Backbone as CSV, one residue per row, in Angstrom:
resi,resn,N_x,N_y,N_z,CA_x,CA_y,CA_z,C_x,C_y,C_z
1,MET,99.451,-21.601,69.205,100.594,-22.811,69.351,99.639,-23.562,67.768
2,VAL,99.981,-23.749,67.115,100.135,-24.119,65.849,99.825,-25.429,65.956
3,VAL,98.727,-26.927,65.695,99.151,-28.130,66.067,97.227,-28.424,64.271
4,PRO,98.202,-30.182,64.409,96.812,-30.336,63.385,95.982,-30.918,63.989
5,MET,94.716,-30.801,63.069,93.398,-30.453,63.104,93.195,-32.201,63.566
6,ALA,92.338,-31.995,64.631,92.225,-33.242,65.082,89.673,-33.443,65.099
7,ALA,89.857,-35.054,64.929,88.794,-34.846,65.483,88.154,-34.832,66.834
8,GLY,88.640,-34.396,66.936,88.362,-33.575,68.722,88.307,-31.965,68.825
9,HIS,88.530,-31.224,67.902,88.704,-29.886,67.110,87.307,-29.522,66.401
10,ALA,86.584,-31.212,65.548,85.488,-30.736,65.582,84.723,-29.565,65.907
11,THR,83.808,-29.458,67.103,82.868,-28.843,66.855,83.556,-27.578,66.939
12,GLN,83.816,-26.770,67.705,84.941,-25.563,67.515,84.980,-25.004,65.946
13,VAL,85.630,-26.577,65.024,86.370,-26.018,63.187,84.914,-25.607,62.768
14,LEU,83.492,-25.926,63.161,82.768,-26.287,62.368,81.985,-24.782,62.693
15,ALA,81.979,-24.662,64.473,81.631,-22.969,65.298,82.139,-21.727,64.007
16,ILE,82.965,-21.763,64.424,84.540,-21.114,63.510,83.466,-21.114,62.004
17,TYR,84.068,-22.098,61.177,83.079,-21.874,59.656,82.129,-21.314,59.418
18,GLN,80.797,-21.474,60.280,79.727,-21.553,60.866,79.268,-19.253,60.729
19,ALA,80.748,-18.381,61.083,80.266,-18.266,62.060,80.769,-17.089,60.819
20,GLY,82.102,-17.527,60.190,82.910,-17.222,59.474,81.798,-16.854,58.003
21,ILE,80.909,-17.294,57.240,79.426,-18.093,56.694,77.990,-16.506,57.070
22,ASP,78.117,-16.775,57.924,77.150,-15.932,58.815,77.763,-15.119,58.827
23,GLU,78.977,-14.033,58.405,79.670,-12.564,58.615,79.073,-12.300,57.790
24,GLY,79.190,-13.008,56.138,78.367,-12.773,54.805,79.738,-12.776,53.943
25,ASN,81.272,-12.775,53.622,81.941,-12.328,52.874,83.474,-13.380,52.821
26,ALA,82.832,-14.831,53.291,83.647,-15.142,52.932,83.321,-16.952,52.430
27,THR,82.185,-17.044,51.885,82.126,-18.556,51.409,80.652,-17.800,50.939
28,PHE,80.367,-18.697,49.973,79.108,-19.379,49.322,78.463,-20.276,49.552
29,GLU,79.201,-20.912,51.101,78.055,-21.635,51.485,76.773,-21.410,52.317
30,THR,76.289,-21.881,52.894,75.087,-21.306,53.920,75.315,-21.848,55.037
31,GLY,75.473,-22.457,54.879,75.654,-23.849,56.496,77.439,-24.890,56.546
32,ALA,77.591,-24.546,57.381,78.906,-26.040,58.030,78.103,-27.075,57.534
33,PRO,79.238,-27.947,56.497,78.801,-29.617,56.879,78.525,-29.676,58.976
34,SER,78.630,-31.454,58.383,78.632,-32.765,59.227,80.330,-32.438,58.824
35,TRP,81.109,-32.788,60.579,82.155,-33.198,61.044,82.125,-34.326,59.543
36,GLU,81.605,-35.018,59.332,82.431,-36.106,58.766,81.924,-36.484,57.112
37,ALA,81.362,-35.269,56.597,81.500,-34.665,54.930,82.999,-33.257,55.333
38,PHE,82.830,-32.304,56.325,83.942,-31.351,56.766,85.910,-32.369,56.872
39,ASP,85.807,-33.666,56.974,86.676,-34.764,57.270,87.071,-35.658,56.333
40,ALA,86.173,-36.026,54.912,86.540,-36.622,53.663,86.868,-35.665,53.048
41,ALA,86.158,-34.315,52.758,86.735,-33.449,52.204,88.013,-32.312,51.923
42,LYS,88.733,-32.926,53.581,89.778,-31.994,53.424,91.064,-33.504,53.164
43,LEU,92.153,-32.774,53.104,92.915,-33.200,53.081,94.111,-33.920,54.418
44,PRO,93.880,-35.436,55.192,94.240,-35.117,56.256,95.744,-34.745,57.203
45,GLY,96.804,-34.400,55.383,97.791,-34.029,55.838,98.192,-32.337,56.451
46,HIS,96.810,-31.832,56.210,96.743,-30.715,55.607,95.820,-29.358,55.892
47,ARG,95.565,-30.377,57.218,94.324,-29.632,58.212,95.292,-28.585,59.389
48,PHE,94.929,-27.512,60.405,95.871,-27.187,61.032,94.922,-26.691,62.436
49,VAL,95.361,-26.720,63.236,93.997,-25.175,64.229,95.168,-24.474,65.095
50,ALA,94.827,-23.628,65.574,95.094,-21.887,66.812,94.406,-22.447,67.529
51,LEU,95.416,-23.358,68.884,94.872,-22.940,69.946,95.531,-22.122,70.886
52,ASP,94.567,-21.211,71.131,95.339,-20.049,72.016,96.819,-20.905,73.512
53,SER,96.509,-20.008,73.991,98.622,-20.534,74.515,98.619,-20.967,75.213
54,ASP,97.185,-21.152,76.902,96.556,-22.158,77.613,97.437,-23.563,77.485
55,SER,96.917,-23.792,75.318,96.579,-25.727,75.588,96.734,-25.803,75.478
56,ASP,96.541,-27.700,76.236,97.892,-28.743,75.928,97.707,-30.061,74.664
57,GLY,96.596,-29.048,73.947,95.827,-29.983,72.702,94.424,-29.497,72.541
58,ASP,93.724,-29.453,73.715,92.394,-29.095,73.407,91.834,-28.438,73.584
59,GLY,92.572,-27.033,73.965,91.828,-25.971,74.146,91.424,-25.884,73.509
60,THR,90.709,-23.800,73.392,90.574,-23.305,73.033,90.853,-22.945,71.014
61,VAL,89.413,-23.389,70.216,90.431,-23.266,68.422,90.389,-21.714,68.050
62,LEU,90.731,-21.115,68.292,90.823,-19.674,67.602,91.005,-20.085,66.056
63,GLY,91.231,-20.474,65.426,91.599,-20.267,64.555,91.534,-20.781,63.215
64,TRP,91.596,-21.774,61.574,91.988,-23.690,61.787,92.106,-23.243,59.870
65,VAL,92.722,-23.497,59.637,93.388,-24.281,57.336,93.332,-25.585,57.545
66,ALA,92.584,-25.304,56.225,92.328,-26.681,55.186,92.739,-26.937,54.096
67,ALA,92.884,-27.871,53.631,93.361,-27.780,51.698,92.272,-28.981,51.448
68,SER,92.380,-29.002,50.043,90.759,-29.975,50.412,92.084,-30.082,48.675
69,GLN,91.803,-31.030,47.722,92.054,-31.402,46.613,91.754,-31.066,45.335
70,VAL,92.324,-30.706,44.767,91.677,-29.575,43.070,90.440,-30.826,42.276
71,SER,91.613,-31.905,41.554,90.782,-32.627,40.697,91.941,-33.873,40.560
72,ASP,91.051,-35.017,40.312,91.671,-36.329,40.385,92.703,-36.812,39.159
73,ARG,92.648,-35.551,38.453,93.382,-35.657,36.980,95.279,-36.228,37.960
74,CYS,96.135,-36.128,36.822,97.306,-36.599,37.493,98.052,-35.259,37.741
75,ALA,98.004,-35.078,36.324,98.644,-33.148,36.212,98.348,-32.509,37.003
76,TYR,97.141,-32.287,37.797,96.575,-31.487,39.381,97.124,-32.602,40.497
77,ALA,98.133,-32.942,40.672,98.543,-33.304,41.671,99.052,-32.907,43.102
78,GLY,100.186,-31.379,42.633,100.014,-31.266,43.243,99.955,-29.466,42.950
79,VAL,98.438,-29.533,43.383,97.336,-28.142,43.315,96.303,-28.374,44.546
80,VAL,96.133,-27.645,45.211,94.918,-27.797,46.665,94.196,-26.449,46.429
81,GLU,93.623,-26.288,47.003,92.243,-25.369,47.580,92.658,-25.160,48.871
82,HIS,92.737,-23.835,49.765,92.348,-23.947,51.117,91.685,-22.840,51.842
83,SER,91.238,-23.350,52.418,90.686,-21.859,52.796,91.159,-21.740,54.519
84,VAL,90.759,-20.956,55.471,91.439,-19.981,56.867,90.317,-18.926,57.004
85,TYR,89.752,-19.820,57.939,88.979,-18.637,59.444,89.778,-18.995,60.608
86,VAL,89.171,-18.148,60.974,89.815,-16.887,62.636,88.650,-16.282,63.301
87,ARG,87.993,-17.006,64.616,86.832,-16.904,65.809,87.206,-15.645,65.742
88,ALA,86.286,-14.786,65.509,86.440,-13.040,65.424,86.951,-12.482,66.420
89,GLU,87.064,-13.101,67.901,87.460,-12.048,68.970,88.794,-12.369,68.922
90,ALA,89.297,-13.454,67.850,91.344,-13.111,67.622,92.086,-13.030,66.632
91,ARG,91.080,-12.661,66.348,91.615,-11.910,64.464,92.508,-10.994,65.064
92,GLY,94.093,-10.295,64.138,94.759,-9.080,64.402,95.904,-9.795,64.736
93,ARG,95.895,-11.042,65.365,96.360,-11.410,67.118,97.713,-12.665,65.828
94,GLY,97.617,-12.427,64.691,99.111,-13.403,63.891,98.684,-15.047,63.274
95,ILE,97.241,-14.936,63.644,97.474,-16.649,63.704,96.730,-16.820,62.352
96,ALA,96.554,-15.719,61.325,95.520,-17.078,60.407,97.001,-16.996,59.248
97,ALA,98.280,-15.524,59.581,99.336,-15.892,59.468,100.357,-17.712,59.856
98,ALA,100.232,-16.858,61.300,100.536,-19.351,61.598,100.325,-19.842,60.735
99,LEU,98.412,-20.801,61.008,97.970,-20.695,59.635,98.122,-21.480,58.007
100,LEU,98.715,-20.260,57.572,98.755,-20.324,56.074,100.832,-21.009,56.412
101,ALA,101.489,-19.724,57.175,102.815,-21.021,57.313,102.946,-22.491,57.731
102,ALA,102.450,-22.702,58.323,101.457,-24.723,59.086,101.504,-25.378,57.599
103,LEU,100.109,-24.154,56.777,100.135,-24.888,55.867,100.950,-25.706,54.545
104,ILE,100.989,-24.002,54.191,102.821,-23.679,53.182,103.873,-25.034,53.611
105,ASP,104.224,-24.655,54.841,105.387,-25.956,55.528,105.138,-27.199,54.657
106,SER,103.473,-27.328,56.030,103.030,-29.086,55.062,103.079,-29.061,53.220
107,THR,102.255,-28.478,53.057,102.196,-28.665,51.637,103.515,-28.956,50.356
108,GLU,104.503,-28.098,50.636,105.434,-28.342,50.347,106.515,-29.444,50.789
109,ALA,106.529,-30.004,52.442,106.555,-31.062,52.230,106.127,-32.599,51.429
110,ALA,104.862,-31.873,50.946,104.729,-33.147,50.252,104.595,-32.441,49.155
111,GLY,105.453,-31.845,48.538,106.072,-31.563,46.791,104.815,-31.268,46.326
112,ILE,103.299,-30.455,46.779,102.438,-30.063,46.232,103.202,-28.491,45.855
113,TRP,103.021,-27.983,44.017,103.573,-26.883,44.416,102.390,-25.823,44.180
114,THR,100.641,-25.254,44.408,100.354,-24.277,43.949,99.562,-24.155,44.944
115,ILE,98.733,-23.523,45.783,98.025,-22.818,46.480,97.100,-22.044,45.880
116,GLN,95.751,-22.019,45.894,94.889,-21.432,45.218,93.935,-21.619,46.608
117,SER,92.719,-20.368,45.706,92.287,-20.134,46.888,90.815,-18.645,45.634
118,GLY,89.512,-18.708,46.511,88.883,-17.726,45.977,88.329,-17.076,47.334
119,ILE,88.833,-15.559,46.487,88.737,-14.860,47.763,87.581,-13.909,47.196
120,PHE,85.458,-13.581,48.245,85.693,-12.181,47.440,86.424,-10.933,47.915
121,PRO,87.034,-9.785,46.722,86.827,-8.958,46.292,86.862,-7.530,48.274
122,GLU,85.368,-8.450,48.917,85.064,-7.395,49.450,85.522,-7.608,50.910
123,ASN,86.448,-9.002,50.854,86.978,-9.214,51.809,88.507,-9.298,51.855
124,ALA,88.545,-7.223,52.392,89.845,-7.154,52.110,91.551,-7.463,52.496
125,ALA,90.297,-7.711,54.139,91.583,-8.777,55.602,91.816,-9.830,54.663
126,SER,91.628,-10.528,54.346,92.170,-12.217,53.756,92.890,-11.882,52.061
127,LEU,92.739,-10.839,51.532,93.121,-10.647,50.448,94.518,-10.169,50.954
128,ALA,94.680,-9.170,52.414,95.906,-9.034,52.523,96.377,-9.861,52.538
129,LEU,96.270,-10.559,54.632,97.097,-11.367,54.599,97.707,-12.652,54.108
130,HIS,96.842,-12.251,52.766,97.698,-14.051,52.043,98.593,-13.035,51.081
131,GLU,98.238,-11.642,50.389,99.086,-11.097,50.081,100.913,-10.760,50.245
132,ARG,100.137,-11.333,52.137,101.593,-11.039,53.691,102.324,-12.713,53.089
133,ALA,101.505,-12.787,52.509,102.125,-14.337,52.490,102.184,-15.131,51.372
134,GLY,103.105,-14.299,50.266,103.913,-14.608,49.022,102.559,-14.952,48.041
135,PHE,101.100,-15.393,48.861,99.896,-14.911,47.123,99.640,-13.898,46.611
136,ARG,99.303,-14.327,44.990,99.441,-13.590,43.840,98.167,-13.413,43.314
137,VAL,97.016,-12.327,43.450,96.124,-12.121,42.075,95.595,-12.773,41.279
138,LEU,95.318,-13.783,40.286,95.650,-14.170,39.109,93.804,-13.199,38.444
139,GLY,93.701,-13.600,38.508,92.116,-11.899,37.738,91.424,-12.234,39.179
140,THR,89.758,-11.337,38.224,88.356,-12.069,39.820,87.275,-12.877,38.348
141,ARG,86.584,-13.169,38.510,85.989,-14.264,38.143,84.445,-13.011,37.937
142,GLU,84.366,-12.551,37.385,82.629,-11.278,37.273,81.355,-12.087,37.084
143,ARG,80.686,-11.963,38.445,78.750,-12.154,38.507,79.748,-14.044,38.933
144,VAL,79.808,-15.298,39.774,80.442,-15.827,39.689,80.211,-17.436,40.225
145,GLY,79.256,-16.203,40.507,78.064,-17.411,41.716,77.062,-16.024,42.273
146,LYS,75.769,-16.264,43.468,74.482,-15.880,43.558,74.528,-16.166,45.305
147,GLN,74.497,-15.627,46.005,74.424,-14.789,47.100,73.626,-14.653,47.662
148,HIS,72.582,-15.071,48.592,71.297,-14.654,49.009,70.457,-13.656,48.201
149,GLY,70.887,-14.111,46.475,70.071,-13.601,44.844,70.574,-12.201,44.131
150,ARG,72.086,-12.307,45.338,72.523,-11.117,45.161,74.107,-11.309,44.478
151,TRP,74.468,-11.138,42.797,75.628,-11.874,42.428,76.614,-11.772,43.090
152,ARG,78.254,-12.008,42.979,79.269,-12.237,43.207,80.501,-12.149,42.813
153,ASP,81.309,-11.477,42.892,82.554,-11.144,42.237,83.553,-12.653,43.096
154,VAL,84.384,-13.468,42.789,85.365,-13.466,43.268,86.730,-13.308,43.076
155,VAL,87.762,-12.798,43.694,89.335,-12.786,43.202,90.043,-14.558,43.484
156,LEU,90.945,-14.578,42.231,91.445,-16.126,42.503,92.917,-16.018,42.405
157,ILE,93.507,-16.471,43.678,94.839,-16.506,44.129,95.057,-17.166,44.401
158,GLU,96.768,-17.244,44.037,96.844,-18.934,44.296,98.893,-18.742,44.730
159,ARG,99.103,-19.206,44.950,100.966,-19.215,45.501,101.232,-20.786,45.447
160,ARG,102.116,-20.190,44.184,104.178,-21.696,43.656,104.566,-21.702,44.266
161,SER,105.444,-22.440,44.628,106.119,-23.063,45.655,107.185,-22.468,45.300
162,PRO,107.954,-21.398,46.090,109.423,-21.561,45.209,110.963,-23.074,44.858
163,VAL,109.590,-24.228,46.316,110.946,-24.688,46.527,110.579,-26.180,45.268
164,VAL,109.348,-26.390,45.098,109.245,-27.545,44.442,108.573,-27.862,43.383
165,ASP,109.186,-28.615,42.382,109.242,-28.169,40.997,108.611,-28.470,40.157
């Protein structure tokens, strides 16, 4: 079940984020932020959690998706950057696809025309997931940043809404 993310999900959301960070192919971040920082950075209408099927809204968070504004400039009002993370033991069950579908629905309803992200090329599962959800590869930013002393490339992806002009 996919529901809007709430403060009650904070501990589990941040734990899933930290697990993704620890795996090494999800982000340049080295540690999950505080809930206050996370909450301030993510757009309230565009963040969701997937809960286990036995949950009434307070159960186990299996994954999350959230979007952030990319710029304060009005020309970019319809462009967001997103992240999607799934608990390791819940992967391969369609959870990330359901979360992306909820994000796409919410952004299109809000008039957002582009969802973008950067993915490490080694994260083949994420690249394949996003391709299935209608994202396209724009290109690769080579050696764009260092992680643990090693240069990393980032594949830029985007999904342009077919319904938002």
